[in-house]
NUNU-206355 format. One line per field, with one value per residue (C-alpha): residue in one letter; x negated, y, z. Coordinates in steps of 0.05 Angstrom, whole numbers, plus 5000, padded with zeros to 4 digits. Layout:
// residues N
type <- c(a_...)
X <- c(X_...)
Y <- c(Y_...)
Z <- c(Z_...)
***
This chain:
// residues 451
type <- c(m_r_k_a_p_v_k_l_r_q_n_s_l_v_f_t_a_q_a_l_v_a_l_a_l_a_s_v_s_a_l_a_p_a_q_v_s_l_t_s_v_v_d_l_a_q_k_n_s_a_t_v_r_l_a_e_a_d_v_h_k_a_s_s_l_l_s_q_s_q_d_a_f_i_p_a_i_s_f_g_s_g_l_p_a_f_p_e_i_g_f_t_g_s_l_p_t_i_w_d_g_s_v_q_s_m_v_f_s_m_p_q_i_r_y_i_q_a_a_r_a_g_l_q_a_a_q_f_a_l_k_d_a_k_e_q_v_a_l_d_a_s_t_a_y_i_e_m_d_t_v_h_r_e_l_e_a_a_q_q_q_e_q_d_a_a_r_l_v_a_i_e_e_q_r_t_e_a_g_v_d_p_l_s_e_l_l_q_a_q_l_t_a_a_q_l_k_l_s_r_l_h_l_e_t_r_s_a_t_l_a_e_q_l_a_t_l_t_g_l_p_v_g_s_v_t_p_d_h_a_s_i_p_e_i_p_a_v_s_a_d_q_v_p_l_s_t_s_g_i_s_s_a_q_a_l_a_h_s_r_e_m_v_a_k_g_d_q_e_h_l_w_l_l_p_e_i_g_f_g_a_q_y_n_r_n_t_t_l_l_n_d_i_n_a_y_y_r_q_n_l_p_a_n_n_f_s_a_g_f_s_i_r_v_p_l_f_n_m_g_l_h_a_k_a_k_e_s_a_a_d_a_l_r_a_r_v_e_a_e_q_a_q_q_q_n_d_i_q_i_n_q_l_t_a_s_l_r_e_l_d_a_q_a_e_v_a_s_l_k_q_q_i_a_e_e_q_l_k_s_v_l_a_q_l_e_l_g_n_g_a_t_g_t_p_g_a_s_p_q_l_s_p_t_a_e_q_q_a_r_i_d_a_l_q_k_q_l_d_a_l_d_s_g_l_d_l_s_k_a_r_l_n_l_l_r_a_l_g_h_m_q_d_w_l_n_e_l_h_s_k)
X <- c(2090_2019_2035_2088_2040_2006_2074_2092_2027_2039_2110_2081_2029_2082_2126_2068_2050_2122_2125_2060_2086_2152_2114_2069_2130_2163_2101_2096_2169_2160_2102_2137_2165_2237_2288_2292_2345_2328_2363_2319_2256_2275_2291_2226_2186_2216_2201_2131_2112_2056_2083_2151_2121_2079_2142_2178_2121_2127_2201_2186_2133_2179_2234_2185_2163_2236_2247_2183_2204_2273_2245_2216_2285_2294_2268_2203_2199_2133_2114_2048_2018_1956_1944_1886_1827_1786_1800_1793_1743_1756_1799_1800_1844_1896_1959_1956_2011_2028_2072_2104_2152_2162_2212_2194_2232_2239_2304_2299_2248_2266_2200_2215_2284_2251_2203_2262_2294_2227_2222_2293_2278_2213_2253_2299_2238_2210_2277_2282_2210_2227_2286_2243_2190_2243_2271_2202_2188_2256_2240_2172_2200_2259_2214_2165_2221_2258_2192_2175_2244_2233_2163_2189_2241_2188_2143_2197_2205_2129_2120_2175_2139_2074_2111_2140_2072_2041_2093_2080_2005_2019_2065_2014_1959_2001_2020_1947_1922_1975_1954_2022_1998_1930_1882_1899_1969_1939_1891_1949_1989_1929_1920_1994_1985_1923_1959_2018_1971_1938_2007_2025_1960_1975_2043_2013_1965_2022_2060_2001_1991_2065_2063_2005_2043_2107_2066_2034_2102_2139_2085_2104_2052_2029_2072_2126_2178_2217_2265_2339_2367_2438_2418_2399_2459_2469_2431_2477_2467_2453_2436_2415_2486_2505_2501_2432_2429_2371_2323_2298_2228_2252_2298_2239_2195_2250_2262_2188_2185_2242_2206_2143_2184_2215_2146_2122_2184_2172_2099_2120_2172_2116_2094_2162_2154_2212_2211_2204_2242_2224_2250_2210_2223_2175_2180_2122_2122_2066_2033_1990_1961_1885_1880_1889_1919_1967_1908_1897_1968_2011_2068_2067_2066_2136_2142_2192_2176_2218_2215_2250_2254_2251_2189_2191_2132_2126_2068_2038_1973_1942_1899_1902_1977_1968_1920_1965_2025_1986_1964_2034_2061_2010_2030_2103_2088_2048_2103_2156_2114_2102_2177_2190_2135_2166_2232_2201_2162_2225_2262_2207_2208_2284_2275_2219_2257_2320_2283_2247_2311_2345_2288_2285_2359_2353_2294_2333_2390_2343_2310_2377_2400_2334_2343_2413_2389_2333_2381_2427_2368_2348_2418_2415_2347_2372_2434_2393_2345_2403_2448_2399_2406_2460_2423_2372_2354_2389_2344_2321_2345_2303_2262_2282_2256_2197_2196_2150_2206_2244_2186_2169_2242_2243_2179_2206_2272_2235_2190_2250_2277_2212_2215_2286_2267_2209_2254_2306_2252_2227_2298_2312_2249_2267_2338_2313_2264_2317_2364_2311_2296_2370_2377_2423_2375_2420_2475_2428_2412_2487_2497_2442_2473_2542_2516)
Y <- c(4963_4952_4880_4902_4918_4851_4816_4856_4837_4763_4767_4800_4745_4692_4725_4731_4657_4637_4679_4648_4578_4594_4622_4560_4514_4555_4550_4475_4466_4509_4466_4401_4361_4376_4342_4377_4357_4333_4394_4441_4403_4406_4481_4496_4454_4490_4559_4538_4502_4535_4500_4532_4601_4594_4574_4635_4679_4648_4665_4738_4739_4708_4758_4816_4789_4786_4858_4878_4847_4878_4947_4953_4974_5024_5094_5112_5185_5220_5291_5328_5396_5432_5498_5538_5548_5599_5643_5606_5630_5617_5565_5500_5459_5441_5476_5510_5471_5491_5430_5374_5316_5254_5197_5130_5065_5005_5001_4935_4878_4805_4781_4822_4791_4722_4744_4764_4696_4664_4705_4687_4613_4622_4651_4590_4544_4580_4575_4500_4492_4527_4481_4421_4444_4451_4382_4351_4384_4362_4291_4292_4321_4273_4213_4233_4249_4183_4145_4182_4164_4091_4089_4117_4062_4011_4037_4026_3954_3944_3969_3922_3866_3881_3877_3810_3787_3808_3767_3709_3712_3715_3654_3615_3632_3603_3541_3531_3536_3487_3439_3441_3471_3463_3522_3529_3552_3608_3628_3628_3674_3720_3721_3739_3796_3822_3819_3857_3909_3917_3926_3979_4017_4014_4044_4099_4116_4119_4164_4212_4214_4229_4283_4316_4311_4341_4397_4412_4411_4454_4498_4477_4455_4383_4337_4388_4352_4293_4263_4263_4198_4225_4280_4230_4219_4154_4151_4135_4067_4093_4050_4061_4045_4115_4168_4201_4276_4317_4329_4399_4381_4355_4415_4461_4426_4430_4504_4517_4481_4523_4586_4565_4551_4621_4652_4611_4632_4705_4701_4666_4720_4772_4741_4745_4819_4837_4911_4937_5001_5050_5116_5176_5247_5302_5372_5421_5488_5528_5589_5648_5657_5665_5652_5688_5630_5675_5707_5643_5632_5672_5672_5674_5606_5589_5576_5518_5458_5395_5334_5266_5208_5134_5096_5034_4986_4927_4878_4861_4825_4808_4746_4755_4745_4681_4653_4675_4640_4575_4579_4591_4534_4487_4510_4497_4427_4411_4436_4395_4332_4343_4351_4285_4252_4276_4246_4180_4176_4191_4135_4086_4108_4096_4025_4010_4038_4001_3934_3949_3971_3904_3867_3914_3908_3832_3836_3882_3833_3775_3814_3832_3760_3737_3789_3764_3692_3711_3747_3686_3641_3686_3681_3605_3602_3646_3602_3538_3567_3588_3527_3473_3433_3388_3324_3315_3242_3223_3180_3218_3285_3346_3367_3426_3492_3523_3596_3614_3600_3661_3708_3677_3684_3756_3771_3736_3775_3841_3822_3808_3876_3908_3872_3895_3967_3963_3934_3988_4042_4015_4012_4084_4110_4074_4102_4173_4167_4138_4195_4245_4207_4204_4279_4271_4301_4360_4312_4290_4363_4379_4318_4344_4413_4384_4337)
Z <- c(6802_6779_6755_6706_6648_6657_6652_6591_6558_6574_6545_6483_6475_6483_6431_6383_6392_6381_6317_6291_6305_6270_6210_6207_6209_6154_6111_6122_6104_6042_6019_6035_5976_5961_5917_5850_5799_5730_5699_5739_5718_5645_5648_5684_5635_5575_5606_5626_5562_5521_5459_5469_5481_5417_5379_5407_5383_5314_5313_5330_5276_5224_5243_5234_5166_5144_5165_5131_5065_5068_5086_5016_4993_5050_5035_5070_5090_5104_5123_5119_5130_5105_5140_5111_5157_5116_5057_4991_4939_4866_4835_4875_4828_4880_4901_4969_5003_5074_5084_5043_5048_5006_5000_4967_4960_4916_4876_4839_4839_4828_4860_4922_4926_4924_4979_5022_5011_5029_5093_5112_5102_5142_5200_5198_5197_5259_5295_5280_5303_5369_5379_5363_5414_5468_5453_5456_5523_5549_5527_5561_5625_5626_5615_5669_5718_5706_5713_5777_5805_5785_5815_5881_5886_5867_5922_5973_5949_5947_6018_6041_6004_6041_6107_6088_6065_6131_6169_6122_6137_6212_6208_6167_6217_6273_6233_6211_6282_6304_6249_6215_6149_6115_6110_6036_6054_6096_6041_5992_6038_6045_5969_5961_6011_5975_5907_5935_5965_5896_5864_5915_5903_5828_5840_5884_5828_5778_5826_5833_5758_5747_5801_5763_5698_5727_5759_5691_5657_5707_5736_5807_5858_5854_5896_5907_5865_5893_5842_5857_5830_5830_5781_5726_5679_5644_5579_5520_5489_5419_5358_5286_5265_5284_5231_5240_5241_5214_5270_5285_5263_5195_5187_5202_5150_5098_5111_5107_5040_5015_5038_5000_4938_4940_4946_4887_4847_4863_4842_4778_4762_4763_4697_4663_4643_4690_4706_4777_4790_4845_4868_4893_4914_4936_4963_4970_5007_4975_5006_4983_5052_5052_4976_4910_4872_4834_4798_4759_4734_4685_4735_4810_4844_4870_4944_4939_4894_4889_4844_4842_4794_4780_4764_4720_4720_4673_4684_4617_4633_4701_4710_4785_4784_4743_4795_4852_4820_4814_4886_4913_4869_4900_4970_4954_4928_4990_5036_5000_5004_5079_5090_5053_5093_5158_5138_5119_5185_5224_5187_5203_5276_5278_5251_5300_5360_5341_5337_5403_5436_5422_5454_5514_5524_5525_5573_5620_5620_5636_5691_5721_5721_5753_5807_5822_5824_5872_5917_5918_5933_5990_6019_6012_6048_6104_6112_6114_6166_6209_6202_6178_6114_6143_6124_6179_6186_6121_6077_6015_6042_6030_6091_6134_6108_6145_6171_6113_6063_6086_6074_6007_5986_6008_5970_5908_5911_5917_5859_5816_5836_5814_5748_5737_5752_5702_5649_5661_5655_5589_5563_5585_5550_5486_5487_5498_5440_5395_5414_5391_5327_5309_5321_5382_5433_5443_5467_5523_5541_5543_5588_5634_5642_5655_5709)
***
């Protein structure tokens, strides 16, 4: 009976140890890289982007400015009170009002109407800028994700190349020791192995850089994203022959230019002697408490007082308005020129990307054909090594292939595969950039969310 507590304590310790081990394994599995789809990466990048958040803040600000400009025509109601603290002595010159209320609003103003139009165009410009920011983040995230996927596949091929190169060096060492091949063949094999190691290290550096980039874009821990190749939809083969749409950035610049022009027009209309009409109403509740105000008037001061009317203001001469109109006109001109410049730069980018896309398409085709040829040559080498060349002893026949030929053919086939992957990556990047320049980036985003 005395040993039972000891046994219970041992069971408790075992259970605690098992729980700690399970927790540690769960933590490790949580930190391990997991496959994340391209759609998830793009969504996370758009939510995490500081540029997108700033653009959203600009939209909220532009919406508030529009409301503020429209509220000039909405009556503003205010209320006040002035309770006396001490008895008044003599005539103070002001009515003893215990409380008052007033209503004020603008009834008509052509400049204010222009300012409302300017604020509405400014809101459109902010909304287009937000869409442009999201598209740019989606482009950056898609490009980094596709490149990461390509680099991972290249790393697999590079590691296989190193293994083939190691077998090639081992074979050459045996052949050199046996006096079959000269030392130069061994040195050449070692050089090939060293070059392939350098290429693999270069790919690992690219992979680490892309992991940092994806972590910055998405806000996820570094190295926690493993690309899912199946989540990458096929990029449309677009060309400049398609009708280009206005990009979000250009639309934003054009809307901003229109907003500046409305502001300039409103400032100019201040100088046209156009009347501004306002409405006002006021009520006062006067009091005779702690004062002898009625001693100074022929009749007793009424308790209730109300007045309402329209005010008409016509600007006759104001040099400040002249200077303000010139300033806003210059801002409008600058905004319009910047919008035209953005359109011209986009047209130039479309032409450059179209020319580059034709070359990259041809390069990808060449790389694909070279890969197919290398694979067929590898099959031929394997067949000859297994069956012989069928012409042994025949005068003028090619000599029997050595065991090194297989490794060299494998290395060459994998190299052609790497070249094809690089060419495909360059082609994908060019297509995505052309999609954005042509204003079809939303089509790519729709394709992502339907994947």
